[in-house]
C-alpha positions as CSV (number, residue, x, y, z in Angstrom):
1,M,33.3,-29.2,-4.4
2,F,31.9,-29.9,-8.2
3,F,28.8,-27.6,-9.5
4,H,27.6,-27.6,-12.7
5,I,26.5,-23.9,-13.5
6,K,23.8,-23.3,-16.5
7,R,23.5,-20.0,-17.7
8,H,20.0,-18.9,-18.5
9,K,19.6,-16.0,-20.4
10,K,21.1,-13.1,-17.4
11,H,21.0,-15.8,-15.4
12,L,22.7,-18.6,-13.4
13,F,21.1,-21.8,-11.9
14,I,23.8,-23.2,-9.8
15,Y,23.0,-27.1,-9.2
16,Y,24.5,-29.0,-6.1
17,K,23.4,-32.2,-5.0
18,N,19.6,-32.4,-4.6
19,F,19.1,-28.5,-4.8
20,C,18.9,-26.0,-6.8
21,R,20.5,-22.0,-6.0
22,Y,19.1,-19.0,-7.9
23,E,22.0,-16.6,-8.5
24,S,21.9,-13.0,-10.1
25,V,25.2,-12.6,-12.6
26,F,24.5,-9.3,-11.8
27,N,25.5,-9.6,-7.8
28,N,28.4,-11.6,-8.8
29,S,29.9,-8.4,-11.0
30,P,32.9,-7.1,-10.3
31,K,32.3,-3.9,-12.4
32,I,30.6,-2.6,-9.8
33,R,31.4,-3.6,-5.3
34,I,30.0,-2.2,-3.3
35,T,32.1,0.6,-1.7
36,E,32.4,1.8,2.9
37,Q,32.5,5.3,1.1
38,F,28.9,6.1,0.0
39,N,28.0,8.5,-2.1
40,H,24.5,9.3,-4.4
41,S,25.6,9.2,-7.5
42,Y,26.9,5.5,-8.0
43,L,23.6,4.1,-5.9
44,P,20.5,4.8,-8.7
45,P,22.4,3.3,-11.3
46,L,22.9,0.3,-9.6
47,L,19.4,0.3,-8.5
48,K,18.6,0.8,-11.9
49,N,20.1,-2.2,-12.6
50,I,19.0,-4.5,-9.5
51,E,15.8,-3.6,-10.4
52,K,16.2,-4.8,-14.6
53,E,17.8,-8.3,-13.7
54,W,14.8,-9.0,-11.7
55,K,11.7,-7.5,-13.0
56,P,10.8,-10.4,-15.0
57,F,11.3,-12.7,-12.5
58,V,9.5,-10.7,-9.7
59,D,7.0,-9.8,-12.3
60,N,6.3,-13.7,-13.2
61,F,6.5,-15.2,-9.7
62,W,3.6,-12.3,-8.1
63,S,1.6,-12.9,-11.4
64,N,1.4,-17.2,-10.5
65,V,0.9,-15.9,-6.4
66,A,-2.0,-13.4,-8.0
67,A,-3.5,-16.2,-10.2
68,N,-3.4,-19.2,-7.4
69,S,-5.2,-16.5,-4.9
70,S,-8.4,-16.0,-7.7
71,S,-9.0,-19.4,-7.5
72,A,-8.6,-20.8,-4.1
73,K,-10.7,-19.4,-1.4
74,T,-9.2,-16.2,-0.3
75,C,-8.6,-14.5,3.2
76,R,-7.7,-11.6,2.9
77,Y,-9.1,-8.6,0.3
78,V,-6.8,-6.1,0.3
79,L,-8.1,-3.0,-2.2
80,A,-6.8,0.6,-2.9
81,M,-9.3,3.1,-4.8
82,F,-9.4,2.9,-8.6
83,P,-8.2,5.5,-10.5
84,Y,-8.9,7.9,-12.7
85,P,-8.4,7.7,-16.1
86,S,-6.5,11.0,-16.5
87,G,-3.6,9.3,-18.3
88,S,-0.7,9.6,-15.8
89,L,-0.1,9.0,-12.4
90,H,0.4,11.5,-9.6
91,L,2.8,11.0,-6.1
92,G,-0.4,10.8,-3.9
93,H,-1.7,7.9,-6.8
94,V,2.0,5.7,-5.4
95,R,1.6,6.5,-2.6
96,I,-1.7,5.0,-1.9
97,Y,-0.9,1.7,-4.0
98,T,2.5,1.6,-2.9
99,T,0.7,0.9,0.7
100,S,-1.9,-1.5,-0.7
101,D,0.9,-3.4,-2.1
102,V,2.8,-3.8,0.4
103,I,0.2,-5.4,3.0
104,Y,-0.9,-7.4,0.1
105,R,2.8,-9.2,-0.4
106,M,3.2,-9.1,3.8
107,S,-0.1,-11.1,3.6
108,H,1.0,-13.3,1.4
109,L,4.3,-14.2,2.8
110,R,2.1,-14.2,6.6
111,G,0.3,-17.2,5.1
112,Y,-2.7,-16.1,4.0
113,P,-4.3,-16.2,0.5
114,S,-5.0,-12.7,-0.8
115,I,-6.2,-10.5,-3.6
116,H,-5.4,-7.1,-4.6
117,P,-7.9,-6.2,-7.6
118,M,-7.5,-3.2,-9.4
119,G,-9.5,-1.5,-12.1
120,F,-10.4,1.9,-12.9
121,D,-13.1,4.2,-12.6
122,S,-13.5,5.6,-16.3
123,F,-17.3,7.2,-16.5
124,G,-17.3,10.7,-16.3
125,L,-17.3,14.5,-18.0
126,P,-14.2,14.8,-17.8
127,A,-13.4,12.2,-20.1
128,E,-15.6,13.5,-22.5
129,N,-14.4,17.1,-22.7
130,A,-11.2,15.8,-23.3
131,A,-12.0,13.7,-25.7
132,K,-14.0,16.6,-27.6
133,M,-10.9,19.1,-27.0
134,H,-8.6,16.4,-29.3
135,S,-11.4,15.5,-31.5
136,I,-11.2,11.5,-30.1
137,A,-14.5,9.8,-29.5
138,A,-14.3,9.2,-25.6
139,N,-14.4,5.7,-25.5
140,V,-10.4,5.9,-27.9
141,W,-9.4,8.6,-25.3
142,T,-10.7,6.5,-22.4
143,E,-9.5,3.4,-23.3
144,S,-5.8,5.1,-24.8
145,N,-5.2,6.6,-20.7
146,I,-6.0,3.1,-19.2
147,N,-3.2,1.5,-21.0
148,Q,-1.3,4.4,-20.1
149,M,-1.4,4.4,-16.6
150,R,-2.0,0.4,-16.3
151,D,1.8,0.8,-18.1
152,Q,3.0,3.2,-15.4
153,L,1.4,1.7,-12.6
154,N,3.5,-1.9,-13.4
155,E,6.5,0.1,-14.6
156,M,6.2,1.3,-10.8
157,G,6.2,-2.7,-9.4
158,F,3.0,-3.1,-8.6
159,Q,1.5,-6.5,-8.0
160,F,-2.7,-5.9,-8.8
161,N,-5.5,-8.7,-10.0
162,W,-6.2,-6.5,-13.0
163,R,-10.3,-5.7,-13.7
164,E,-12.6,-4.2,-15.4
165,S,-13.2,-0.6,-16.0
166,T,-16.8,0.4,-15.1
167,S,-16.7,2.1,-18.9
168,D,-16.9,-1.9,-20.0
169,E,-20.3,-3.0,-21.0
170,S,-19.2,-6.2,-19.1
171,F,-19.1,-4.1,-16.1
172,Y,-21.7,-1.3,-16.3
173,K,-24.7,-3.4,-17.6
174,W,-24.5,-4.7,-13.6
175,T,-23.9,-0.9,-12.5
176,Q,-27.6,-0.4,-14.5
177,W,-29.1,-3.9,-13.2
178,L,-28.4,-1.7,-9.2
179,F,-30.1,1.1,-10.1
180,I,-33.3,-0.8,-12.1
181,Q,-32.8,-3.2,-8.1
182,L,-33.1,0.4,-5.8
183,Y,-36.1,2.1,-8.8
184,K,-38.0,-0.9,-7.9
185,S,-37.3,-0.7,-4.1
186,G,-38.4,2.9,-4.1
187,L,-34.6,4.0,-3.0
188,A,-34.7,5.6,-6.3
189,Y,-37.1,8.3,-8.0
190,K,-37.8,11.2,-9.6
191,G,-39.3,14.4,-8.3
192,M,-39.0,18.3,-9.1
193,G,-36.9,20.3,-7.7
194,F,-34.1,22.6,-7.7
195,V,-30.3,21.6,-8.5
196,N,-26.8,22.5,-8.5
197,W,-25.7,23.3,-12.1
198,D,-22.2,23.3,-13.8
199,P,-22.5,26.3,-16.7
200,I,-19.1,24.7,-17.8
201,D,-19.7,20.7,-17.6
202,A,-23.7,21.2,-17.9
203,T,-23.8,18.8,-15.3
204,V,-26.0,18.2,-12.6
205,L,-23.8,18.9,-9.1
206,A,-24.3,17.0,-5.5
207,D,-23.9,19.9,-2.7
208,E,-21.1,18.2,-1.6
209,Q,-19.3,18.9,-4.8
210,V,-19.8,22.4,-4.5
211,D,-16.9,23.8,-2.1
212,S,-18.1,26.9,0.6
213,E,-17.7,29.4,-2.5
214,G,-20.4,28.1,-4.0
215,R,-17.8,27.0,-7.1
216,S,-17.6,23.1,-9.2
217,W,-15.1,21.0,-7.3
218,R,-13.7,20.2,-10.9
219,S,-14.2,23.4,-13.4
220,G,-14.3,25.9,-10.4
221,A,-16.7,27.7,-12.3
222,K,-20.0,29.5,-10.2
223,V,-23.0,26.9,-9.6
224,E,-26.3,28.1,-10.9
225,K,-29.7,27.1,-9.5
226,R,-31.8,25.6,-11.5
227,C,-35.3,23.6,-11.8
228,H,-33.4,20.7,-13.8
229,K,-36.1,19.5,-17.1
230,Q,-36.9,15.7,-16.5
231,W,-37.5,13.3,-19.7
232,L,-36.9,13.6,-23.3
233,Y,-38.9,12.4,-25.7
234,T,-37.0,10.0,-28.5
235,K,-38.1,7.3,-31.1
236,C,-37.5,3.6,-30.2
237,P,-34.4,2.3,-31.9
238,K,-36.6,-1.1,-32.5
239,C,-39.6,-0.2,-33.7
240,G,-39.5,3.3,-34.6
241,S,-42.3,5.0,-32.5
242,N,-42.0,8.4,-31.4
243,D,-44.1,7.2,-28.1
244,A,-41.6,5.8,-26.7
245,M,-39.0,7.9,-24.3
246,R,-35.5,7.7,-23.4
247,E,-33.5,8.1,-20.5
248,T,-30.5,10.5,-21.0
249,E,-29.6,11.4,-17.3
250,T,-27.3,9.5,-15.4
251,C,-25.9,9.4,-12.2
252,D,-22.7,10.3,-10.8
253,T,-19.6,8.5,-11.3
254,F,-20.3,7.7,-7.6
255,F,-22.8,5.4,-8.3
256,D,-19.8,3.2,-10.0
257,S,-17.5,3.7,-7.6
258,S,-20.2,2.1,-5.0
259,W,-20.4,-1.3,-5.3
260,Y,-17.6,-2.7,-7.5
261,F,-15.4,-3.5,-4.8
262,L,-17.8,-5.7,-4.7
263,R,-17.5,-7.0,-7.9
264,Y,-13.7,-7.4,-8.1
265,A,-13.7,-9.5,-5.3
266,S,-15.0,-12.7,-7.2
267,Q,-14.2,-13.9,-10.2
268,P,-15.9,-12.1,-13.3
269,L,-19.3,-13.6,-14.4
270,S,-21.6,-12.8,-17.9
271,N,-25.0,-13.8,-15.7
272,K,-24.7,-11.8,-12.6
273,P,-23.1,-9.0,-10.6
274,F,-20.7,-10.3,-8.5
275,E,-20.6,-14.3,-6.7
276,S,-23.1,-13.7,-3.8
277,T,-20.6,-16.8,-1.4
278,A,-17.9,-15.8,-3.0
279,V,-18.2,-12.0,-2.1
280,M,-16.2,-10.2,0.8
281,P,-15.9,-7.7,2.9
282,T,-12.5,-5.5,2.4
283,F,-10.0,-6.7,4.4
284,C,-8.3,-3.3,4.3
285,Y,-9.8,-0.5,1.8
286,V,-6.5,2.0,1.0
287,G,-7.7,5.7,-0.4
288,G,-7.4,9.2,-0.2
289,K,-8.5,11.4,2.5
290,E,-10.8,13.3,-0.1
291,H,-13.1,10.5,-0.9
292,A,-13.9,9.5,2.3
293,A,-16.9,11.3,3.2
294,L,-19.0,11.1,-0.4
295,H,-17.7,7.4,-1.5
296,L,-17.5,5.6,1.5
297,L,-21.1,6.7,2.2
298,Y,-22.6,6.0,-0.9
299,A,-20.7,2.1,-0.5
300,R,-22.1,1.7,2.0
301,F,-25.2,2.5,1.3
302,I,-25.4,0.2,-1.8
303,T,-23.9,-2.6,0.5
304,H,-26.6,-1.9,3.3
305,F,-29.1,-2.2,0.0
306,L,-27.4,-5.8,-1.5
307,H,-27.7,-7.2,2.0
308,Q,-30.9,-6.7,2.7
309,R,-32.0,-7.9,-0.7
310,G,-30.0,-11.5,0.2
311,F,-27.1,-10.8,-2.1
312,C,-24.7,-10.4,0.2
313,H,-24.3,-12.1,3.4
314,F,-22.4,-8.7,5.2
315,R,-23.8,-5.4,6.2
316,E,-20.4,-3.3,6.1
317,P,-17.8,-3.2,3.1
318,F,-14.7,-2.3,4.4
319,Q,-13.6,-4.4,7.3
320,R,-11.1,-1.7,8.1
321,L,-9.9,1.6,6.2
322,L,-6.9,3.5,5.9
323,M,-7.3,7.2,4.7
324,Q,-4.0,8.8,3.4
325,S,-4.2,12.5,3.1
326,I,-2.6,14.7,0.0
327,V,1.4,14.6,-0.9
328,K,2.2,18.6,-1.4
329,G,5.0,20.0,-2.5
330,R,6.7,23.3,-2.1
331,T,5.8,27.0,-4.2
332,Y,7.4,29.7,-4.3
333,K,5.5,33.4,-4.6
334,I,6.4,36.0,-5.0
335,D,3.4,38.8,-4.5
336,G,0.9,35.9,-4.6
337,K,2.5,34.7,-7.9
338,Y,3.6,31.8,-8.2
339,I,7.4,31.3,-9.3
340,S,9.8,28.7,-10.2
341,E,12.5,27.2,-7.5
342,E,15.1,28.6,-10.0
343,E,13.9,32.5,-10.3
344,A,13.1,32.2,-6.5
345,K,17.0,31.5,-5.6
346,Q,17.2,35.5,-7.5
347,H,15.3,36.9,-5.1
348,E,15.4,37.9,-1.3
349,K,12.1,38.2,-0.3
350,V,10.1,35.1,-1.1
351,V,7.0,33.3,0.0
352,V,7.8,29.8,0.7
353,E,4.9,27.2,1.3
354,Y,3.1,23.5,1.0
355,E,0.8,23.4,-1.3
356,K,-1.3,20.8,-2.8
357,M,0.7,19.3,-6.1
358,S,-0.2,21.6,-8.9
359,K,1.7,22.2,-12.9
360,S,0.1,25.7,-12.8
361,K,1.9,26.4,-9.4
362,G,5.1,24.6,-10.3
363,N,5.1,22.0,-7.7
364,G,3.9,18.9,-8.8
365,V,6.0,15.6,-9.4
366,N,6.2,13.4,-12.1
367,P,6.3,10.0,-10.3
368,Q,7.6,8.5,-13.7
369,Q,10.8,10.3,-13.5
370,L,11.9,9.4,-9.8
371,V,11.2,5.5,-10.9
372,D,13.7,6.0,-13.9
373,K,16.0,7.5,-11.8
374,Y,15.8,5.8,-8.6
375,G,14.3,2.8,-9.3
376,C,10.5,1.5,-8.3
377,D,12.0,-0.4,-4.9
378,A,14.1,3.4,-3.6
379,T,10.2,5.9,-4.6
380,R,8.3,3.4,-2.7
381,W,10.4,3.1,0.2
382,T,11.2,7.3,0.1
383,L,6.9,7.6,-0.1
384,I,6.5,5.6,3.2
385,A,9.2,6.4,5.4
386,D,8.5,10.0,5.6
387,G,5.0,11.0,7.0
388,T,2.7,9.2,9.0
389,T,-0.4,8.3,6.1
390,D,-3.2,9.9,8.3
391,K,-1.4,13.4,7.8
392,E,-0.7,15.5,4.6
393,R,3.3,14.3,3.2
394,F,5.0,17.7,2.7
395,W,7.7,16.7,-0.2
396,D,11.2,17.7,-0.7
397,T,13.5,18.0,-3.2
398,E,15.0,14.8,-4.8
399,E,18.0,14.7,-2.9
400,I,16.6,15.5,0.5
401,E,13.6,12.8,-0.3
402,F,16.0,10.0,-1.4
403,A,19.2,10.5,0.3
404,P,18.2,8.1,3.6
405,T,16.8,5.6,1.2
406,L,20.1,5.6,-0.7
407,V,21.8,5.5,2.8
408,F,19.7,2.7,4.1
409,L,19.6,0.5,1.2
410,H,23.6,1.1,0.8
411,R,24.3,-0.2,4.5
412,V,22.0,-3.0,3.6
413,L,24.1,-4.2,0.5
414,L,27.5,-3.1,2.5
415,T,26.3,-6.0,5.2
416,V,25.3,-8.9,2.5
417,E,28.9,-8.5,0.6
418,E,30.7,-8.7,4.7
419,F,28.1,-11.1,5.3
420,R,29.6,-12.9,2.2
421,D,33.2,-12.2,2.2
422,I,33.0,-13.3,6.2
423,R,31.7,-16.4,5.7
424,S,34.3,-17.5,2.7
425,G,37.0,-16.6,4.8
426,K,38.1,-13.4,4.4
427,I,40.5,-11.9,7.0
428,V,40.6,-8.6,6.1
429,I,37.0,-6.3,4.5
430,N,38.3,-3.6,2.9
431,G,41.0,-2.8,4.1
432,H,40.1,-3.3,7.5
433,P,40.9,-7.0,9.9
434,V,38.0,-9.1,10.9
435,K,37.5,-8.7,14.8
436,H,37.7,-11.7,16.2
437,L,35.6,-11.2,19.8
438,D,35.6,-13.0,23.1
439,T,33.6,-16.1,24.1
440,E,31.6,-13.5,26.4
441,T,31.0,-10.9,24.4
442,V,29.8,-13.3,21.1
443,E,27.0,-14.5,23.5
444,T,25.7,-11.4,24.5
445,A,26.0,-10.1,20.4
446,K,24.1,-13.2,19.9
447,Q,21.1,-11.7,22.6
448,E,20.9,-8.6,21.4
449,L,20.5,-10.0,18.3
450,L,17.7,-12.0,18.9
451,R,15.7,-9.5,21.1
452,S,16.6,-6.6,17.9
453,R,15.3,-9.4,15.5
454,N,12.3,-10.2,17.6
455,F,11.6,-6.3,18.3
456,T,11.6,-5.7,14.6
457,T,9.6,-8.7,13.8
458,D,6.7,-7.3,16.1
459,K,6.6,-3.9,15.6
460,V,6.9,-4.4,11.2
461,V,3.3,-6.6,11.4
462,F,1.7,-3.9,14.0
463,N,2.5,-0.7,12.2
464,T,2.2,-2.8,9.0
465,E,-1.7,-4.7,9.0
466,Y,-3.2,-3.6,12.1
467,N,-2.1,0.1,13.3
468,Y,-1.2,1.0,10.1
469,K,1.7,3.7,10.3
470,L,4.5,2.6,7.9
471,K,6.8,5.2,9.0
472,N,7.3,3.2,12.0
473,S,7.9,-0.3,10.1
474,T,10.5,1.5,8.3
475,I,12.0,2.4,11.9
476,A,11.5,-1.1,12.9
477,V,13.9,-1.5,10.2
478,H,16.7,0.9,11.0
479,Q,17.1,-0.4,14.4
480,L,17.6,-4.2,12.9
481,I,20.0,-3.5,10.6
482,N,21.6,-1.0,13.0
483,S,22.2,-4.4,15.3
484,L,23.4,-5.7,12.5
485,R,26.0,-3.0,12.2
486,K,27.3,-3.3,15.0
487,Y,28.3,-6.2,14.8
488,F,30.1,-6.6,11.3
489,R,33.4,-7.3,10.4
490,T,33.6,-9.4,13.2
491,N,33.3,-12.9,14.1
492,V,29.8,-12.7,15.5
493,V,28.6,-13.0,12.0
494,N,29.4,-16.6,11.7
495,T,26.7,-17.1,14.7
496,R,23.5,-18.7,13.2
497,E,22.0,-16.0,15.1
498,Y,23.8,-13.6,13.0
499,E,22.7,-15.5,10.0
500,R,18.8,-15.7,11.3
501,C,18.8,-12.1,12.1
502,L,19.7,-11.2,8.8
503,A,17.6,-13.9,6.7
504,A,14.8,-11.9,8.8
505,L,15.8,-8.7,7.4
506,L,15.6,-9.8,4.2
507,I,12.4,-11.5,4.3
508,I,10.7,-8.1,6.1
509,I,11.5,-5.2,3.7
510,S,10.8,-7.8,0.6
511,P,7.2,-6.7,0.4
512,F,8.6,-2.9,0.5
513,V,11.1,-3.4,-2.1
514,P,10.7,-6.5,-3.9
515,H,13.6,-6.5,-6.6
516,F,16.1,-5.2,-4.2
517,S,15.5,-8.0,-1.9
518,V,15.4,-10.7,-4.2
519,E,19.1,-9.4,-4.9
520,C,20.7,-9.6,-1.5
521,W,18.8,-12.7,-1.5
522,S,20.7,-14.3,-3.6
523,G,23.7,-12.4,-2.3
524,F,22.7,-14.0,1.2
525,T,21.9,-17.2,0.2
526,S,25.4,-17.7,-1.0
527,H,27.0,-18.5,1.8
528,A,24.0,-18.6,4.3
529,I,24.2,-22.4,5.8
530,G,20.2,-22.3,6.6
531,S,17.5,-22.6,8.9
532,H,14.0,-24.6,9.5
533,E,13.0,-21.2,9.3
534,Y,13.8,-20.4,5.7
535,D,15.0,-22.2,3.1
536,I,18.1,-21.0,0.7
537,T,16.8,-23.1,-2.1
538,K,14.2,-20.4,-2.6
539,S,13.1,-17.1,-3.5
540,V,13.1,-14.8,-0.3
541,F,8.9,-14.5,-2.0
542,E,8.3,-18.2,-0.4
543,Q,10.0,-17.8,2.9
544,K,8.1,-17.9,6.2
545,W,7.4,-14.3,7.9
546,P,9.1,-14.4,10.7
547,T,7.7,-15.6,13.7
548,I,8.9,-14.2,17.9
549,D,10.5,-17.3,18.8
550,D,11.0,-16.1,22.4
551,Q,8.5,-16.7,25.5
552,S,10.0,-14.2,27.4
553,F,9.7,-11.3,25.0
554,E,7.8,-8.4,26.7
555,H,4.7,-7.0,24.0
556,K,3.7,-3.5,25.5
557,I,0.0,-3.0,25.2
558,Q,-1.1,0.9,25.4
559,F,-4.7,1.6,26.9
560,T,-6.0,5.1,25.3
561,Y,-9.5,6.2,27.2
562,R,-11.7,8.5,25.1
563,D,-14.3,10.8,25.8
564,K,-17.7,10.2,23.6
565,S,-16.6,12.6,21.0
566,G,-13.3,10.3,20.7
567,K,-11.0,12.8,22.2
568,S,-8.1,11.1,24.3
569,V,-8.3,12.0,27.8
570,D,-6.3,9.8,29.6
571,S,-3.8,6.5,28.9
572,H,-1.2,4.3,30.1
573,S,0.5,1.3,29.5
574,I,1.9,-1.9,30.4
575,K,4.0,-4.9,29.7
576,V,3.0,-8.3,29.2
577,T,5.2,-11.4,28.5
578,R,4.5,-13.6,25.0
579,S,3.7,-16.8,26.7
580,S,1.2,-15.3,29.0
581,L,-0.2,-13.1,26.2
582,K,-1.3,-16.4,24.1
583,N,-4.1,-17.3,26.2
584,W,-5.3,-13.9,27.2
585,T,-9.1,-13.6,28.1
586,E,-11.8,-11.0,29.2
587,S,-11.3,-11.9,33.1
588,D,-7.3,-11.1,32.3
589,V,-8.6,-7.4,30.4
590,K,-10.0,-6.6,33.5
591,A,-7.4,-7.1,36.2
592,V,-5.2,-5.1,34.1
593,I,-7.1,-2.1,32.7
594,D,-7.9,0.5,35.5
595,V,-12.1,0.3,34.9
596,K,-14.4,-0.7,37.0
597,E,-16.5,-3.8,36.1
598,E,-19.9,-2.8,36.3
599,D,-18.6,0.1,34.0
600,I,-17.5,-2.4,31.3
601,E,-20.4,-2.6,29.0
602,K,-18.6,-5.3,26.0
603,I,-14.6,-6.5,26.0
604,E,-13.5,-8.0,22.3
605,I,-10.1,-9.4,21.8
606,I,-9.7,-9.2,18.2
607,K,-7.1,-11.9,16.6
608,D,-4.7,-11.5,19.5
609,V,-3.9,-8.0,18.5
610,V,-6.1,-5.3,19.3
611,V,-8.2,-5.4,22.4
612,V,-11.3,-3.1,22.6
613,V,-13.3,-2.1,25.9
614,R,-16.7,-0.5,25.4
615,L,-17.6,1.6,28.8
616,K,-21.1,2.3,29.6
617,N,-22.3,5.7,28.4
618,K,-19.4,7.4,29.5
619,R,-15.9,6.7,28.0
620,Q,-14.6,4.2,25.5
621,N,-10.9,2.7,25.8
622,E,-9.0,1.6,22.9
623,A,-6.4,-0.8,23.9
624,K,-4.3,-1.5,20.8
625,E,-1.4,-4.3,21.6
626,E,1.2,-3.9,19.4
627,A,2.1,-7.3,19.3
628,I,1.8,-10.7,17.4
629,I,0.9,-13.6,18.2
């Protein structure tokens, strides 16, 4: 057999017949071999090397996807709340952007052209005050922080359609335009009244920006009640007349973020705030719970206003909301005083709690240090694999947090290597002979692998795109790797079903750990036969998302009955085969729910995924079908 091998930089292009297989040199390097005996020390450098080798390829591929998606008619608009340019990211940022990034990449793999824009909420007094402290112009200080944070986001493996910051003139001129529209409509006006005054930041605060103790949410100062002076006289900058009045008051930065998602939904324009025919509501909006009240209230108000004025064709800006709680770190205190972890080891009576991360408390974690040590893929997986998004994430020590991730990634690497070895004809793997199971056992294994593949495919899509419990997605992936590991070092590895199962695993984890999955796919395709379901001549990002091909596969449908307050009062579940679920109608739903027909107000079947049954003035029943058709 003849191969023509071309070396290009750090990669090999192997040409054979009419196809090109893209292989990583690192994957074939004899310097580091995956060993069955696991230890934490060798894997992080291995992951960092994988990331270094594949980062140019991964970044280039997704940059092209972003460029093409921006010019195409987009099906999905995935958006994470943009950050304030403080100069450094915290774990909360990384958790939120990992979630939106996974949803975005998975949408692409599932055949939905998508956009994932990102900018910066860059106006505000904190930036001005920080710039004054450093004797730097506010715009210079802000731009420096933006560049630093953009580099951090890129290093962490996120793929964004980069857009403007709210302090860019191309953006804020349309914020001013929006205010004028509100003013002309009588929805923005001046009136005398008492306001909340922050004596440190020297600014007015909304009631929601004052905590229960009457202090500013940013400066911590005791808020004063003042009657605010409204207008200032100045010379006209054009004619020099003293008759001109200059408005020096500004809106809160909430006004900037109340409409940015509309401009980010289409290509930036110089003659209008956004393209009304191209603008769309977000498919999924990801952000912190602390912004769920004020920001969302203003965003909905502005969108309703613009819809009423004919500037956009929808009222509600967000189809789905994924609000994430904060990440808390462990603190140590003696008599109310914070001490370090090392100091705590020297004392017996120490109060240990989980609190919001802060430098002053000594419980802050720099995500950049985690990425530098473990790589962005391991950091991404660790953040989403433990804890649900709607609950606070309690961060433990690095060793405890990353241990399950390293074990999982090691098992995947080991599975790919053993697949290559067995497919190449080796009969002894790491000192163990390959077992030859009888025909009946092999057939049973093939059916088990098929069920596991279908189960994981079903659970990952539902929990990632609809239920927003990414932890459950990682659990489903663990179950798939368990099925594969059950038959490692056996002749089952040579079956088509095992190959399909392993291919599905690598495709499914690619949105979560992009660099790692490309490396594993490179090793897998070097000895895979191929199938109509996946193309071994293309990268893992160009594969079709696995589909459930067993029509007898049963989907579980959970019905939850809720009272007027939304509290769950009852629930039950049923199982429905895939073949019958495809053609579900309202009549089918009525036949399986425990509700009288005269009590039903409305039935909605949303994209064959969620069934919502609304009851007349009694209770609401939400039935979530954990399946993707």
